[in-house]
N, C-alpha and C positions, 0 to 999 in steps of 0.2 A: 733727487733734489726736489722734483715736481711733486710728490707725495708730501714732503716736509710742507712746502709752500700750500698745498690744499688744505693741510692739517691746521696751519695758521689761520687762514681765510675762516674756516667753518669755527673754530674757536673764538675769533672776534665777533661773529654773528651771532653765536651762542651767547656769549657775554653782554651783548647790547639787549637781546631780546630779554635775558633774565632781569636787565636794569628796568626796562620797560614793564615788565610783568611786576618786579618788586614795587616800584612807583604807583602802579595800578593798584595793586593790593594795599598799600599804606593808604592811598586815598580812600578806598572803600572803607578801611577800618575807622578811619576818621570821621567818615560821613556816618558809620554806624554809631559810633560811640556820640557824635552829636546830636544824632537821633534820640538815642536813649536818654542823654541829659535832658533834652528838650521834653520828652515825656515826663520824665520826674520832676521838672520845674512846673510843669502845667502848661506848656505852650500847646500840647496836643490832647491833654486829658486833664484830670484833677489834680492840682498841685497848687505851691505857694503863689505862682504867678497867674493862675486861671480865674481867680475871683478879685474883684475889685469892690472898694468901699468907699463912699465919697459922703462927706455931711458938711452943712451950712446951716446953721441956726437949728430951727425946728424939723428941718428937713434931712434925711438919711436914705441913701440907695445902697444895694447890693445887686451885682450884677456879675456876669461872666465875660472876661476879656476877649475870649475865643468861643467862637460858636461855628456850627456846621450850617450849611444851607439845606433847608428842607427839615431840619431837627429841631423840634421844640425845645425852648430855654425858658429860663424865668428871671425876672426883674423885680425885686423887692423894694418897695416904697415904704419908708417908715416916717411918720410926721405926727407931731404933738397938733392934736385937734381939738377944737371947742365948738360946741354947739352953735347952730343948728347944722353947718355943712364943713365940710373939708374939700379943697380943690387941689388936683395934680393935673399939672399940663406938660404935654410932650412936646417937642418940636415936631412939626407936621412933617418936614423933609425925612425924619428919623423913621416916623412911622410909616413913610410910603415903602421904606425897603425893609420893614419889619413888620409881619402883621401880627396882630393881637388875636390869639385864640380863645383867651379866656381871662377875665378880671375877677380876683377874689379878693374882697367881698365885691359884688356887683355894684357898678355906679348908679345911682338914682338918676343922673342926667349925662348926656355928652354934647359939649358945644365946641364951635370953632371959631376961634379968635386969633386975630393978628399972626398968622403963621403957626398957630399951635392948635392942639387939639386938648380939651379940657374935660377933665373927668371929675363929676361932683358927686361927694357920698355925702349921706345923712350920717350925722353924729349925734350920739343920744346922750351922752356925758363926756365932759372934758378927760382927755387922756389921750395914749397912744394909738393911732391908727396904722394897722399894717395892711397894706395892699399888695399881692401878689399878682403881676403881669405875666401870663404865658405868652411868649413871643415865639415867633416862627420866620427867620429871616429869609427873604426870598430871592437875596442876590448876594454874590460872594463879592468880597473886597474890603476895603477899610470903611466902617460904620461910625458916625459921629453924631451927636446931637446933644440935646439937655432935657432936664427935667427941673420943674420947679413947681412950688406951691403957692400959697398967698402971698408971700413975701417976694421982695426982688431979686433974692439970689438965685442963681441957675446954677445947678450941677451939671457939669459936663459927662458925658458918656463918651469913651473910645473903646470901640470894638473890633475886632477881625473876624470875617466870616470866612471860614474854608469852604471851598466847593464841594 
């Protein structure tokens, strides 16, 4: 009789341990699948959700929604420009969290105005001006700001910087 009772107790403990292991295994598989889907969608690398585009009037921007802290990235500003100069202004608070490593083409002047940093470019003839800003985020977390040109429209930036 004692042997039969001991066998039932061991069997119950084994079943509960198997249920715990099964639950842990299923949760791990779900996390793995979610990670794979995130990678495919661009939450961690290139994909349909990784790039953002915005346009307002003569100004358009293209940028990465997700960046890594300390890893260079780019923001492209495209605007219809007419001589003699074109202006691109960034939110100063945004630029405090993102260092600019390089600007192609180089601006002729840089000015600070009312909470913004303005880059002035010489324009020889009317047409499209494409300016690439190579950025390097210095802090992780949510990053928001804006970009504007000569007009009143401001294009909002919303990014997340991974550590």
